[in-house]
Residue frames as a rotation matrix with the C-alpha (Angstrom) as fourth column:
MET 1
0.637 -0.120 0.762 -16.50
0.740 0.372 -0.560 -29.95
-0.216 0.920 0.326 12.51
SER 2
-0.027 -0.743 -0.669 -13.35
0.217 -0.658 0.721 -28.16
-0.976 -0.125 0.179 11.39
LEU 3
0.746 0.178 -0.642 -12.86
-0.513 -0.460 -0.724 -26.26
-0.424 0.870 -0.252 8.22
ASP 4
0.119 -0.718 0.685 -10.99
0.379 0.671 0.637 -28.49
-0.918 0.184 0.352 5.80
PHE 5
-0.780 -0.537 -0.322 -9.54
-0.081 -0.424 0.902 -27.94
-0.621 0.729 0.287 2.37
GLY 6
-0.707 0.572 0.416 -12.60
0.686 0.414 0.598 -29.38
0.170 0.708 -0.685 0.64
LEU 7
0.294 0.839 -0.457 -14.92
0.901 -0.403 -0.160 -27.04
-0.318 -0.365 -0.875 2.51
MET 8
-0.137 -0.429 -0.893 -12.67
0.116 -0.902 0.416 -24.10
-0.984 -0.046 0.174 1.69
LEU 9
-0.973 -0.199 0.117 -12.87
0.122 -0.013 0.992 -24.91
-0.196 0.980 0.037 -2.02
GLU 10
-0.325 0.932 0.161 -16.62
0.929 0.282 0.240 -25.26
0.178 0.227 -0.957 -1.75
LYS 11
0.568 0.557 -0.606 -16.98
0.718 -0.696 0.033 -21.86
-0.403 -0.454 -0.795 -0.08
LEU 12
-0.441 -0.897 -0.028 -14.25
0.765 -0.392 0.511 -20.18
-0.469 0.204 0.859 -2.11
PRO 13
-0.365 0.323 0.873 -16.60
0.661 -0.570 0.488 -18.08
0.655 0.755 -0.005 -4.28
GLU 14
0.746 0.662 -0.077 -18.28
0.499 -0.478 0.723 -16.64
0.442 -0.578 -0.686 -1.18
ILE 15
0.414 -0.672 -0.614 -14.92
0.696 -0.200 0.689 -15.95
-0.586 -0.713 0.385 0.47
LEU 16
-0.595 -0.668 0.447 -13.52
0.794 -0.400 0.458 -14.25
-0.127 0.628 0.768 -2.63
ALA 17
0.090 0.708 0.700 -16.67
0.602 -0.599 0.528 -12.14
0.794 0.374 -0.480 -2.92
GLY 18
0.880 0.216 -0.422 -16.24
0.474 -0.403 0.783 -11.00
-0.001 -0.889 -0.457 0.68
LEU 19
-0.025 -0.973 -0.231 -12.54
0.778 -0.164 0.607 -10.35
-0.628 -0.164 0.761 0.09
TRP 20
-0.457 -0.099 0.884 -13.38
0.793 -0.495 0.354 -8.22
0.403 0.863 0.305 -2.95
VAL 21
0.606 0.733 0.308 -15.87
0.457 -0.638 0.620 -6.13
0.651 -0.236 -0.722 -0.93
THR 22
0.678 -0.424 -0.600 -13.25
0.573 -0.206 0.793 -5.62
-0.460 -0.882 0.104 1.79
ILE 23
-0.390 -0.902 0.184 -10.57
0.814 -0.244 0.526 -4.52
-0.430 0.355 0.830 -0.68
TRP 24
-0.224 0.364 0.904 -12.96
0.738 -0.543 0.401 -2.29
0.637 0.757 -0.147 -2.65
VAL 25
0.818 0.575 -0.015 -14.33
0.422 -0.582 0.695 -0.50
0.391 -0.575 -0.719 0.41
TRP 26
0.465 -0.718 -0.518 -10.84
0.635 -0.136 0.760 -0.13
-0.616 -0.683 0.393 1.88
VAL 27
-0.491 -0.707 0.508 -9.24
0.858 -0.295 0.420 1.29
-0.147 0.643 0.752 -1.28
VAL 28
-0.024 0.561 0.827 -12.08
0.596 -0.657 0.463 3.73
0.803 0.504 -0.318 -2.00
ALA 29
0.889 0.395 -0.234 -12.43
0.407 -0.441 0.800 4.87
0.213 -0.806 -0.552 1.62
THR 30
0.192 -0.900 -0.392 -8.66
0.765 -0.113 0.634 5.32
-0.615 -0.421 0.667 1.96
ALA 31
-0.564 -0.399 0.723 -8.43
0.801 -0.476 0.363 7.39
0.199 0.784 0.588 -1.23
LEU 32
0.229 0.737 0.636 -11.47
0.413 -0.665 0.622 9.52
0.881 0.120 -0.457 -0.38
GLY 33
0.830 0.055 -0.555 -10.37
0.556 -0.169 0.814 9.85
-0.049 -0.984 -0.170 3.24
ALA 34
-0.203 -0.968 -0.149 -6.92
0.874 -0.248 0.419 11.04
-0.442 -0.045 0.896 2.19
ALA 35
-0.486 0.093 0.869 -8.47
0.611 -0.675 0.413 13.59
0.625 0.732 0.271 -0.19
LEU 36
0.611 0.777 0.150 -10.88
0.371 -0.449 0.813 14.76
0.699 -0.441 -0.563 2.50
GLY 37
0.588 -0.457 -0.667 -8.09
0.737 -0.036 0.675 14.96
-0.332 -0.889 0.316 5.06
PHE 38
-0.513 -0.805 0.299 -5.94
0.856 -0.451 0.252 17.04
-0.068 0.385 0.920 2.73
LEU 39
-0.145 0.545 0.826 -8.79
0.423 -0.720 0.549 19.48
0.894 0.429 -0.126 2.08
VAL 40
0.839 0.458 -0.295 -9.46
0.429 -0.223 0.875 19.82
0.335 -0.861 -0.384 5.80
ALA 41
0.192 -0.859 -0.474 -5.76
0.863 -0.082 0.498 20.37
-0.467 -0.505 0.726 6.55
ALA 42
-0.618 -0.413 0.669 -5.48
0.728 -0.621 0.289 22.98
0.296 0.666 0.685 3.79
ALA 43
0.251 0.799 0.546 -8.65
0.352 -0.601 0.718 24.74
0.902 0.013 -0.432 4.95
ARG 44
0.815 0.008 -0.579 -7.36
0.577 -0.103 0.810 24.85
-0.053 -0.995 -0.089 8.51
ARG 45
-0.159 -0.974 -0.164 -4.01
0.889 -0.213 0.405 26.21
-0.429 -0.081 0.900 7.33
TYR 46
-0.873 -0.267 0.407 -5.24
0.464 -0.708 0.532 28.82
0.146 0.654 0.743 4.86
GLY 47
0.007 0.969 0.249 -8.80
0.635 -0.197 0.747 29.49
0.772 0.153 -0.616 5.99
PRO 48
-0.058 0.050 0.997 -9.99
-0.495 -0.869 0.014 32.11
0.867 -0.493 0.075 8.47
PRO 49
-0.849 -0.377 0.369 -9.81
-0.486 0.285 -0.826 31.33
0.207 -0.881 -0.425 12.22
PRO 50
-0.036 0.884 0.466 -13.52
-0.888 0.186 -0.420 30.37
-0.458 -0.429 0.779 12.56
VAL 51
0.617 0.205 -0.760 -13.05
-0.641 0.691 -0.334 27.68
0.456 0.693 0.558 9.88
ASP 52
-0.396 -0.853 -0.341 -10.00
-0.351 0.484 -0.802 26.34
0.848 -0.198 -0.491 11.71
TRP 53
-0.701 0.162 0.694 -11.89
-0.697 0.049 -0.716 26.23
-0.151 -0.985 0.078 15.04
LEU 54
0.354 0.935 0.032 -14.90
-0.887 0.347 -0.306 24.45
-0.297 0.080 0.951 13.54
LEU 55
0.523 -0.207 -0.827 -12.86
-0.478 0.732 -0.486 21.88
0.705 0.650 0.284 11.65
ARG 56
-0.623 -0.779 0.068 -10.62
-0.462 0.296 -0.836 21.25
0.631 -0.552 -0.545 14.64
LEU 57
-0.353 0.591 0.725 -13.70
-0.848 0.125 -0.515 20.56
-0.395 -0.797 0.458 16.77
LEU 58
0.679 0.651 -0.340 -15.10
-0.734 0.590 -0.336 18.11
-0.018 0.477 0.879 14.22
VAL 59
0.135 -0.724 -0.676 -11.76
-0.413 0.579 -0.703 16.35
0.901 0.374 -0.221 13.85
GLU 60
-0.754 -0.440 0.488 -11.37
-0.599 0.154 -0.786 16.00
0.270 -0.885 -0.380 17.62
ILE 61
0.103 0.869 0.485 -14.88
-0.885 0.302 -0.354 14.56
-0.454 -0.393 0.800 17.93
LEU 62
0.764 0.198 -0.615 -14.20
-0.553 0.692 -0.464 11.99
0.334 0.694 0.638 15.20
ARG 63
-0.129 -0.905 -0.406 -10.80
-0.295 0.426 -0.855 11.07
0.947 0.009 -0.322 16.60
GLY 64
-0.736 -0.180 0.653 -12.11
-0.653 -0.065 -0.754 10.94
0.178 -0.982 -0.070 20.16
THR 65
0.196 0.852 0.486 -14.97
-0.816 0.416 -0.401 8.49
-0.544 -0.318 0.777 19.55
PRO 66
-0.468 -0.402 0.787 -14.77
-0.022 0.895 0.445 4.83
-0.883 0.191 -0.428 18.45
PHE 67
-0.859 0.116 -0.498 -15.45
-0.509 -0.101 0.855 4.05
0.049 0.988 0.145 14.81
LEU 68
-0.768 0.605 -0.209 -18.06
0.585 0.796 0.152 1.50
0.259 -0.005 -0.966 15.90
VAL 69
-0.268 0.670 -0.692 -20.07
0.603 -0.443 -0.663 4.22
-0.751 -0.595 -0.285 17.66
GLN 70
-0.541 0.019 -0.841 -19.81
-0.485 -0.824 0.293 6.53
-0.687 0.566 0.455 14.64
LEU 71
-0.937 0.163 -0.311 -20.99
-0.191 0.507 0.840 3.75
0.294 0.846 -0.444 12.34
PHE 72
-0.563 0.765 -0.312 -23.93
0.821 0.478 -0.312 2.94
-0.090 -0.432 -0.898 14.61
LEU 73
-0.259 0.454 -0.852 -24.97
0.197 -0.839 -0.507 6.59
-0.946 -0.299 0.128 14.71
LEU 74
-0.697 -0.061 -0.714 -24.76
-0.622 -0.444 0.645 6.89
-0.357 0.894 0.272 10.93
TYR 75
-0.876 0.283 -0.392 -26.55
-0.089 0.703 0.705 3.66
0.475 0.652 -0.591 10.04
PHE 76
-0.412 0.742 -0.529 -29.06
0.863 0.503 0.032 3.23
0.290 -0.443 -0.848 12.86
GLY 77
-0.257 0.300 -0.919 -29.40
0.587 -0.707 -0.395 6.87
-0.768 -0.640 0.006 13.87
GLY 78
-0.974 -0.216 -0.063 -29.53
0.075 -0.575 0.815 8.30
-0.212 0.789 0.576 10.36
PRO 79
-0.509 0.837 0.201 -33.21
0.646 0.217 0.732 7.40
0.569 0.502 -0.651 9.76
PHE 80
0.072 0.545 -0.835 -34.22
0.939 -0.319 -0.128 9.60
-0.336 -0.775 -0.535 12.71
VAL 81
-0.135 -0.155 -0.979 -32.98
-0.030 -0.987 0.161 12.64
-0.990 0.051 0.129 10.75
GLY 82
0.727 0.597 -0.339 -34.13
-0.360 -0.089 -0.929 11.41
-0.585 0.797 0.150 7.36
LEU 83
-0.034 -0.822 -0.569 -30.86
-0.999 0.045 -0.005 9.76
0.030 0.568 -0.822 6.30
ARG 84
0.655 0.304 0.691 -31.48
-0.338 0.937 -0.092 6.17
-0.676 -0.173 0.717 5.19
LEU 85
0.016 -0.774 -0.633 -28.47
-1.000 -0.009 -0.014 4.36
0.005 0.633 -0.774 3.75
GLU 86
0.866 0.114 -0.488 -27.86
-0.202 0.971 -0.132 0.85
0.458 0.212 0.863 2.52
PRO 87
0.863 -0.502 -0.058 -25.09
0.278 0.376 0.884 -1.05
-0.422 -0.779 0.464 4.36
ILE 88
0.144 -0.886 0.441 -22.30
0.988 0.157 -0.009 -0.60
-0.061 0.437 0.897 1.80
PRO 89
0.156 -0.094 0.983 -22.83
0.362 -0.921 -0.146 3.17
0.919 0.379 -0.109 1.23
ALA 90
0.921 0.209 0.330 -23.14
-0.218 -0.425 0.878 3.67
0.324 -0.881 -0.346 5.00
GLY 91
0.705 -0.708 -0.035 -19.94
0.539 0.504 0.675 1.74
-0.460 -0.495 0.737 5.63
LEU 92
0.047 -0.701 0.712 -18.10
0.945 -0.200 -0.259 3.57
0.324 0.685 0.653 2.88
ILE 93
0.399 0.167 0.901 -19.20
0.050 -0.986 0.161 7.00
0.915 -0.019 -0.402 4.11
GLY 94
0.994 0.022 0.111 -18.47
-0.110 -0.048 0.993 6.16
0.028 -0.999 -0.045 7.73
LEU 95
0.495 -0.866 0.068 -15.00
0.766 0.472 0.436 4.81
-0.410 -0.163 0.897 6.98
THR 96
0.079 -0.435 0.897 -14.19
0.771 -0.544 -0.331 7.76
0.632 0.718 0.293 4.70
VAL 97
0.631 0.222 0.744 -15.14
-0.184 -0.888 0.421 10.36
0.754 -0.402 -0.519 7.30
TYR 98
0.950 -0.313 0.017 -13.28
0.089 0.322 0.943 8.46
-0.300 -0.894 0.334 10.03
ALA 99
0.254 -0.898 0.360 -10.19
0.954 0.293 0.057 8.21
-0.156 0.329 0.931 7.83
GLY 100
0.303 -0.091 0.949 -10.45
0.502 -0.831 -0.240 11.87
0.810 0.549 -0.206 6.81
ALA 101
0.958 0.075 0.278 -10.18
-0.186 -0.576 0.796 13.02
0.220 -0.814 -0.537 10.41
TYR 102
0.635 -0.765 0.106 -6.92
0.325 0.389 0.862 11.13
-0.700 -0.513 0.496 10.94
PHE 103
0.123 -0.586 0.801 -5.47
0.990 0.015 -0.141 12.00
0.071 0.810 0.582 7.54
SER 104
0.709 0.178 0.682 -6.17
0.245 -0.970 -0.001 15.68
0.661 0.168 -0.731 8.21
GLU 105
0.902 -0.416 0.116 -3.96
-0.256 -0.297 0.920 15.57
-0.348 -0.859 -0.374 11.29
ILE 106
0.323 -0.808 0.493 -1.25
0.716 0.549 0.430 13.71
-0.618 0.214 0.756 9.37
PHE 107
0.185 -0.214 0.959 -1.25
0.871 -0.416 -0.261 16.33
0.455 0.884 0.110 6.62
ARG 108
0.914 0.146 0.380 -1.47
-0.023 -0.914 0.406 19.22
0.406 -0.380 -0.831 9.07
ALA 109
0.691 -0.720 0.060 1.62
0.025 0.107 0.994 17.92
-0.722 -0.686 0.092 10.85
GLY 110
0.169 -0.625 0.762 3.28
0.933 0.351 0.080 17.45
-0.317 0.698 0.642 7.47
PHE 111
0.603 0.105 0.791 2.64
0.465 -0.852 -0.242 21.07
0.648 0.513 -0.562 6.51
ASP 112
0.954 -0.190 0.233 4.10
-0.301 -0.624 0.722 22.23
0.008 -0.758 -0.652 9.83
ALA 113
0.579 -0.763 0.288 7.17
0.341 0.547 0.764 19.99
-0.741 -0.344 0.577 9.40
VAL 114
0.484 -0.418 0.768 8.26
0.803 -0.135 -0.580 21.64
0.346 0.898 0.271 6.14
PRO 115
-0.370 -0.705 -0.605 11.08
0.871 -0.489 0.037 24.08
-0.322 -0.514 0.795 7.04
ARG 116
0.583 0.660 -0.474 9.73
0.508 -0.751 -0.421 27.61
-0.633 0.005 -0.774 7.11
GLY 117
-0.170 -0.755 -0.633 12.85
-0.210 -0.600 0.772 28.85
-0.963 0.264 -0.056 5.33
HIS 118
-0.769 -0.072 0.636 11.82
0.536 0.470 0.702 26.94
-0.349 0.880 -0.322 2.20
VAL 119
0.247 0.944 0.218 8.47
0.963 -0.214 -0.167 28.71
-0.111 0.251 -0.962 2.13
GLU 120
0.560 -0.076 -0.825 10.04
0.168 -0.965 0.202 32.09
-0.811 -0.252 -0.528 2.78
ALA 121
-0.583 -0.810 -0.067 12.56
0.028 -0.102 0.994 31.55
-0.812 0.577 0.082 -0.02
ALA 122
-0.494 0.484 0.722 9.71
0.868 0.326 0.375 30.75
-0.054 0.812 -0.582 -2.40
GLN 123
0.600 0.733 -0.321 7.91
0.726 -0.667 -0.164 33.90
-0.334 -0.134 -0.933 -1.33
CYS 124
0.117 -0.654 -0.748 11.05
0.027 -0.750 0.660 35.96
-0.993 -0.098 -0.070 -1.95
VAL 125
-0.868 -0.462 0.183 11.25
0.166 0.077 0.983 34.82
-0.469 0.883 0.010 -5.58
GLY 126
-0.666 0.634 -0.392 7.61
-0.720 -0.684 0.118 35.80
-0.194 0.361 0.912 -6.12
LEU 127
-0.848 0.405 -0.343 5.79
0.211 0.850 0.483 32.46
0.487 0.337 -0.806 -6.07
SER 128
-0.167 0.884 0.437 2.07
-0.714 -0.414 0.565 32.68
0.680 -0.218 0.700 -5.32
ARG 129
-0.174 0.174 0.969 0.40
-0.896 0.379 -0.229 30.76
-0.408 -0.909 0.090 -2.50
SER 130
0.832 0.534 0.152 -0.88
-0.414 0.778 -0.472 28.08
-0.370 0.330 0.868 -4.89
GLN 131
0.571 -0.703 -0.424 2.56
-0.364 0.247 -0.898 27.74
0.736 0.667 -0.114 -6.48
ILE 132
-0.371 -0.685 0.626 4.19
-0.877 0.038 -0.479 27.37
0.304 -0.727 -0.615 -3.08
LEU 133
0.246 0.569 0.785 1.65
-0.754 0.621 -0.214 24.70
-0.609 -0.539 0.582 -2.22
ARG 134
0.968 0.215 -0.126 2.25
-0.242 0.685 -0.687 22.74
-0.061 0.696 0.716 -5.43
ARG 135
0.571 -0.802 -0.177 6.02
-0.134 0.122 -0.984 23.15
0.810 0.585 -0.038 -5.79
ILE 136
-0.422 -0.765 0.486 7.27
-0.597 -0.168 -0.784 23.36
0.682 -0.621 -0.386 -2.21
LEU 137
-0.246 0.358 0.901 4.81
-0.942 0.130 -0.309 22.13
-0.227 -0.925 0.306 0.39
LEU 138
0.745 0.666 -0.030 3.28
-0.654 0.721 -0.230 19.14
-0.132 0.191 0.973 -1.41
PRO 139
0.473 -0.590 -0.654 6.53
-0.223 0.638 -0.737 17.47
0.853 0.494 0.170 -2.59
GLU 140
-0.587 -0.759 0.280 8.28
-0.453 0.022 -0.891 17.87
0.671 -0.650 -0.357 0.75
MET 141
-0.163 0.611 0.775 5.21
-0.964 0.068 -0.256 17.00
-0.209 -0.789 0.578 2.78
THR 142
0.686 0.461 -0.563 4.64
-0.623 0.772 -0.128 13.81
0.376 0.439 0.816 0.78
MET 143
-0.077 -0.811 -0.579 8.01
-0.080 0.584 -0.808 12.42
0.994 -0.016 -0.109 1.82
LEU 144
-0.759 -0.269 0.594 7.43
-0.547 -0.232 -0.804 13.39
0.354 -0.935 0.029 5.44
VAL 145
-0.171 0.817 0.550 3.93
-0.913 0.079 -0.401 11.92
-0.371 -0.571 0.733 5.83
LEU 146
-0.019 0.197 -0.980 4.17
-0.757 0.638 0.143 8.80
0.653 0.745 0.137 3.65
PRO 147
-0.829 -0.287 -0.479 5.04
0.032 0.833 -0.553 6.39
0.558 -0.474 -0.681 6.52
GLN 148
-0.814 0.574 0.085 2.17
-0.219 -0.169 -0.961 7.75
-0.538 -0.801 0.264 8.61
CYS 149
-0.074 0.801 -0.593 -0.20
-0.988 -0.141 -0.068 7.47
-0.138 0.581 0.802 5.64
VAL 150
-0.350 -0.118 -0.929 0.81
-0.427 0.903 0.047 3.83
0.834 0.413 -0.366 5.13
ASN 151
-0.988 -0.014 -0.152 0.20
0.130 0.444 -0.887 3.14
0.080 -0.896 -0.437 8.81
MET 152
-0.497 0.862 -0.099 -3.21
-0.610 -0.428 -0.667 4.76
-0.617 -0.271 0.739 8.54
ALA 153
-0.055 0.446 -0.893 -4.05
-0.920 0.325 0.219 2.66
0.387 0.834 0.392 5.48
ILE 154
-0.705 -0.255 -0.662 -3.09
-0.031 0.943 -0.331 -0.47
0.709 -0.212 -0.673 7.44
LEU 155
-0.907 0.419 0.040 -5.33
-0.078 -0.073 -0.994 0.61
-0.414 -0.905 0.099 10.30
LEU 156
-0.214 0.876 -0.432 -8.21
-0.912 -0.337 -0.232 1.10
-0.349 0.344 0.872 7.87
ILE 157
-0.453 0.022 -0.891 -7.78
-0.496 0.825 0.272 -2.44
0.741 0.565 -0.363 6.53
LYS 158
-0.881 0.048 -0.471 -8.48
0.370 0.693 -0.619 -3.79
0.297 -0.719 -0.628 9.99
GLU 159
-0.748 0.640 -0.174 -11.30
-0.301 -0.561 -0.771 -1.31
-0.592 -0.524 0.613 10.65
THR 160
-0.492 0.601 -0.630 -13.22
-0.761 0.055 0.646 -2.76
0.423 0.797 0.431 7.68
ALA 161
-0.809 0.179 -0.560 -14.02
0.312 0.938 -0.150 -5.72
0.498 -0.296 -0.815 9.93
ILE 162
-0.810 0.511 -0.288 -16.35
0.110 -0.350 -0.930 -3.48
-0.576 -0.785 0.227 11.93
LEU 163
-0.619 0.588 -0.520 -18.53
-0.785 -0.455 0.420 -3.00
0.010 0.669 0.744 8.85
SER 164
-0.755 0.342 -0.559 -19.86
0.147 0.920 0.364 -6.53
0.639 0.193 -0.745 9.39
ILE 165
-0.830 0.445 -0.338 -21.89
0.342 -0.072 -0.937 -5.09
-0.441 -0.893 -0.092 12.31
ILE 166
-0.188 0.781 -0.595 -24.17
-0.541 -0.588 -0.601 -3.30
-0.819 0.209 0.534 9.82
THR 167
0.406 0.387 0.828 -24.30
0.215 0.840 -0.498 -6.37
-0.888 0.380 0.258 7.52
VAL 168
0.400 -0.417 -0.816 -21.82
-0.895 -0.370 -0.249 -5.20
-0.199 0.830 -0.521 4.91
PRO 169
0.981 0.069 0.181 -20.97
-0.043 0.988 -0.145 -8.49
-0.189 0.134 0.973 3.11
GLU 170
0.372 -0.920 -0.127 -17.22
-0.841 -0.275 -0.466 -8.10
0.393 0.280 -0.876 3.59
MET 171
-0.228 -0.603 -0.764 -14.68
-0.346 0.784 -0.516 -10.71
0.910 0.147 -0.387 4.59
THR 172
-0.912 -0.141 0.385 -15.37
-0.405 0.167 -0.899 -10.80
0.062 -0.976 -0.209 8.33
MET 173
-0.081 0.974 0.210 -19.11
-0.878 0.029 -0.477 -11.28
-0.471 -0.223 0.854 7.85
VAL 174
0.450 0.265 -0.853 -18.73
-0.771 0.597 -0.221 -13.94
0.450 0.757 0.473 5.16
ILE 175
-0.384 -0.679 -0.626 -16.06
-0.216 0.725 -0.654 -16.05
0.898 -0.116 -0.425 6.88
GLY 176
-0.837 0.144 0.528 -17.73
-0.536 -0.024 -0.844 -15.61
-0.109 -0.989 0.097 10.27
ALA 177
0.207 0.977 -0.043 -21.00
-0.949 0.190 -0.253 -16.89
-0.239 0.093 0.966 8.81
ILE 178
0.268 -0.186 -0.945 -19.25
-0.509 0.805 -0.304 -19.90
0.818 0.563 0.121 7.29
GLY 179
-0.773 -0.631 -0.067 -17.64
-0.242 0.390 -0.888 -20.70
0.586 -0.671 -0.454 10.64
SER 180
-0.540 0.654 0.531 -20.98
-0.748 -0.084 -0.658 -20.45
-0.385 -0.752 0.535 12.44
GLN 181
0.430 0.755 -0.495 -22.75
-0.898 0.413 -0.150 -22.65
0.091 0.509 0.856 9.90
GLN 182
0.309 -0.410 -0.858 -20.04
-0.225 0.846 -0.484 -25.32
0.924 0.342 0.169 10.07
TYR 183
0.996 0.093 0.011 -19.58
-0.025 0.151 0.988 -25.09
0.090 -0.984 0.153 13.87
ALA 184
0.269 -0.963 -0.024 -15.94
0.962 0.269 -0.038 -24.15
0.043 -0.013 0.999 13.33
PHE 185
0.966 0.223 0.130 -15.81
0.219 -0.975 0.041 -20.57
0.136 -0.011 -0.991 14.50
ALA 186
0.540 -0.829 -0.144 -12.23
-0.104 -0.236 0.966 -20.75
-0.835 -0.507 -0.213 15.80
ASP 187
-0.168 -0.585 0.793 -10.99
0.754 0.442 0.486 -22.16
-0.635 0.680 0.367 12.49
ALA 188
0.479 0.436 0.762 -12.85
0.837 -0.489 -0.245 -19.45
0.266 0.755 -0.599 10.60
MET 189
0.980 -0.124 -0.154 -11.34
-0.047 -0.902 0.429 -16.71
-0.192 -0.413 -0.890 12.76
PHE 190
0.136 -0.978 0.158 -7.87
0.206 0.183 0.961 -18.13
-0.969 -0.098 0.226 12.19
LEU 191
-0.113 -0.098 0.989 -8.49
0.979 0.160 0.128 -18.05
-0.171 0.982 0.078 8.43
LEU 192
0.814 0.480 0.328 -9.82
0.524 -0.850 -0.055 -14.50
0.252 0.216 -0.943 8.72
ALA 193
0.721 -0.618 -0.313 -6.74
-0.097 -0.537 0.838 -13.38
-0.686 -0.574 -0.447 10.64
LEU 194
-0.146 -0.795 0.588 -4.55
0.604 0.399 0.690 -14.94
-0.783 0.456 0.423 7.94
PHE 195
0.255 0.330 0.909 -6.34
0.944 -0.290 -0.160 -12.99
0.211 0.899 -0.385 5.20
TYR 196
0.990 0.141 0.028 -5.98
0.130 -0.958 0.255 -9.71
0.062 -0.248 -0.967 7.09
TRP 197
0.410 -0.909 -0.080 -2.32
0.090 -0.047 0.995 -10.39
-0.908 -0.415 0.062 7.80
VAL 198
-0.180 -0.450 0.875 -1.66
0.905 0.274 0.326 -10.94
-0.386 0.850 0.358 4.08
LEU 199
0.585 0.469 0.662 -3.47
0.700 -0.704 -0.120 -7.69
0.409 0.534 -0.740 3.18
VAL 200
0.937 -0.269 -0.222 -1.49
-0.045 -0.725 0.687 -5.77
-0.345 -0.634 -0.692 5.79
GLU 201
0.083 -0.968 0.239 1.81
0.369 0.252 0.895 -7.20
-0.926 0.014 0.378 4.55
ILE 202
-0.008 -0.024 1.000 0.95
0.999 -0.032 0.007 -6.30
0.032 0.999 0.024 0.95
CYS 203
0.876 0.377 0.301 0.03
0.363 -0.926 0.102 -2.76
0.317 0.020 -0.948 1.98
GLY 204
0.712 -0.670 -0.211 3.26
-0.054 -0.353 0.934 -2.40
-0.700 -0.653 -0.287 3.95
LEU 205
-0.106 -0.762 0.639 5.31
0.722 0.384 0.576 -3.70
-0.684 0.522 0.509 1.02
LEU 206
0.290 0.286 0.913 3.67
0.886 -0.442 -0.143 -1.25
0.363 0.850 -0.381 -1.40
GLY 207
0.996 0.076 -0.051 4.33
0.091 -0.884 0.459 1.56
-0.010 -0.462 -0.887 1.07
ARG 208
0.344 -0.938 -0.031 8.02
0.161 0.027 0.987 0.66
-0.925 -0.345 0.160 1.31
ILE 209
-0.135 -0.352 0.926 8.31
0.959 0.189 0.212 0.53
-0.250 0.917 0.312 -2.48
ALA 210
0.650 0.457 0.607 6.65
0.610 -0.791 -0.057 3.95
0.454 0.407 -0.792 -2.81
GLU 211
0.911 -0.338 -0.235 8.91
-0.032 -0.627 0.779 5.40
-0.410 -0.702 -0.582 -0.13
ALA 212
0.039 -0.948 0.317 12.03
0.513 0.292 0.807 4.04
-0.858 0.131 0.498 -1.82
ARG 213
-0.030 -0.005 1.000 11.03
0.991 -0.133 0.029 5.46
0.133 0.991 0.009 -5.19
LEU 214
0.879 0.379 0.288 10.15
0.334 -0.922 0.195 8.85
0.339 -0.075 -0.938 -3.75
SER 215
0.656 -0.710 -0.256 13.48
0.103 -0.252 0.962 8.93
-0.747 -0.658 -0.092 -1.93
LYS 216
-0.188 -0.733 0.654 15.36
0.826 0.242 0.509 8.26
-0.531 0.636 0.560 -5.17
PHE 217
0.283 0.382 0.879 13.40
0.831 -0.556 -0.026 10.99
0.479 0.738 -0.475 -6.94
ARG 218
0.983 0.112 -0.148 14.05
0.177 -0.798 0.575 13.43
-0.054 -0.592 -0.804 -4.12
PHE 219
0.332 -0.935 -0.122 17.79
0.212 -0.052 0.976 12.82
-0.919 -0.350 0.180 -4.04
ALA 220
-0.185 -0.353 0.917 17.99
0.955 0.155 0.252 12.87
-0.231 0.923 0.309 -7.84
ALA 221
0.632 0.489 0.601 16.24
0.606 -0.795 0.010 16.23
0.483 0.358 -0.799 -7.86
């Protein structure tokens, strides 16, 4: 039995509920991951060497292991150390930490890409470290890292599919269940791929719009 238009209308509330969970988890995890990544990058740049070494080790561990393994350790291994989480909080925390590791490297590279002469000029006119960060590093770094941040956000959209492994009721789990119940798994996977493709295209379009507006502001300034 193939998925037809009538069946799609019948299951539409379930599909939209799964789509909402996917979008919500993705947006929140991306925002929190970016904030976490920025804090880690700033701590590595301005903190003492031991802090840099420790954070670099943690980032390398997170970037060097699959997200699926990290999620399994958090959700199924957490109870062994007294950490019991429901599926959605576990998925959100796991995706946030995973995103934070990658965002931290994006921001660290962005800091390093800002011409040193700009920072030295700011120091010569008496700007403090926090003022240099706000007025020099952040504006210039934002333009430099925006494409990489958009790419990371797109990657995180697709990584939300892994959350179905721990029974988060997101789009992959919902549509996959519908396909299994109706004996139309291939049709369901095609529909799922279509949904993800649309989300990725929307994210890419928003990224291009943001980049164009930032470019105009930069040149106008």
